[in-house]
Residue, then its C-alpha position, 0 to 999 in steps of 0.5 A: m529538534k537540532v540537526g543530527k543524529i536524534p539523541e539517544s534521551v529521545l530516542k528511548r523515551s519516543v521511539f524504544k518506548q513505543i514499539h511493544t510488538k515482538r515476534s519469535e523470528v527475531l532473534l537481534g532487534a531495536g536497540v542503542g547503537e545496534d545498526c543491523a537486525a537479525l532473524k530466523l526463519e525455518a529449513d523450508e521458508m524465504f525471505v520476502m523483503s519490499t522497501d517504500p518512501i512515504t513522499g506524497t504527504a505528511t498526514d498520518i505518515g506513520n500509518l501509511a508508511i507501515h500499510i504500504t509496504m506490509n500489502d507490498l509483502a502480501s501481495a507476494g504472498a508473504e506474511p510480514i514479520g517485520v519493518m527496518l525505519t528510516i525516518l528524516l525530520p525537517e529541522n525544529s521538528e518537535e520531539a511530539v512529533l517523531r513521538e507521535t509518528m511512532a505511536q502510529i507505526e506502533t499501533a499498524c504494526a500491532e494490527a499486523n502481528v509485525q515487529i519493528m526491528g531497529g533503523h535510523t531517524e535523523v533531523t537534517r535539511a535535506v527535507n521540508q517535510p517527514l520523510i519515512n522509508v520503510c524496509g519489510v521483511g517476512k517470509a513465505k514457504a518454498g514454492q508458493l511466492v506469488t509475484t506480478g508477472g505470473a499472470k497467464t492468457g486467459d487469466d481472470i483480473i481481478v480487482t478488491k475492495w475499491i480502487g482510489l481509496e489511500g488518494t482520496s482519504i490524503i486528499a480528504k483531510e488535506k483539503e477538507k476545508e475546499l470540500l466542505t465548500r461544496y459537499p457536506g460533511h458526512l462525506v467529506e469524512a467518510a472519504k477522510n475514513f477511507d484509510k481503514y481499508l489501507s491493509v490488503l493482508p486479508e485479500a491477500a491471505t484469502a487468494v494465495k489459498s485459493g490458487v491465485s496467478a499473481m498480485h499486485d498492490v495498486t499504489e503510485g499511477g493507480i489502477f492504470g498503473a497496476l494494469w500496466e505493470m502486471a501486464e508487461a511483468s506478465g507478458v500479456g495482453l489484457e481486455i479491461d471492461l471500465k464500467k467493472i472496475p470498483v470506485k466508491q461515490e466519495t471518490i468519484e465526487v473528490c476527484e471531480f471537485f480537483g478536476i482529476n482521474p480516479y483510475e490515475l490516484i495512489s490507491s493503496g487498499s486495493m489488490l489486482m490479481a489474476s486467477s483462472d477462476g476469478n467468479m472463484l476467488v470473488r466469491e471466496l473473498e467475499k466470505q471473507g467480507i472483501h468486496a471484489a470484481v472481475v473486470g476482465k480477461a489477460v489475452a494474448g499480444n501486447d494490446r492493453v485494451l480499455i473497453n468503455e461500452d462502445e468505446r476501444r482504448f489503448l491503456e497507457p504506461p504509468k503517469t506522474d500519480e493525480l496526487y500529486k496535482v494535489v498535495 
């Protein structure tokens, strides 16, 4: 395709024809010449919005883009309603790439009951691989908003599912040949399929019903970055038992192969939570089939400490994600 806005004919057949999921709250949605979307909400509801780009990979980009933004909304205790998309494609991209990307996006949106409300699609020399930015819109009942900064001294700190899921899946897909030189095919295939765990909407819904204090989805910077951000936003210290942080063996193997730290690897699919009764919250999550573990406590002061048996060291501010050392 040529540089510039996507032609109307392409827009209709490869973008609009992929959009099927509709929400009653959306009064004005995607259409030719429409630059805005419009929503209606009830009197006791509020808008919750989030925006995120996908820059670390071009593999499965449509699926990742939606899950990451939906997770941001869910971590605030909001129900996702719709998304606005900006899709930038490099020069000479095939229309089939756009169509496949939109199909991925619609599939992920349908699973979350989210409507594609509009956006912008363009071919540009400014990028050398497809880039998607998603603006997500959700709703929450008045007084039920959950923040990253809601953790209180004495709260238990909980991690859901396993860390490193997103990073492991991306690396396994993009570096499959290299990994197969050391590991059996079933291990690499399992790692690739970690993308099935990317949504945190189910655990967020359970946590909101169980009175969670704070939630934060574990993305760039990994669990170490997320722990720092929650502590910083909440004005608390932390004592975290490193051995209690749940991690899959496939993630350990992939990280060992490339010499990277799984605790600093992008981890969409895992949610960091704070609760006054972490064991109760873990039990409620387990009832929904969601693995979770209490990994430590929020404490008074500013010290953020990682404990590994007899060793104690301080958590550092987030660094560049380990994914960028590999892909």
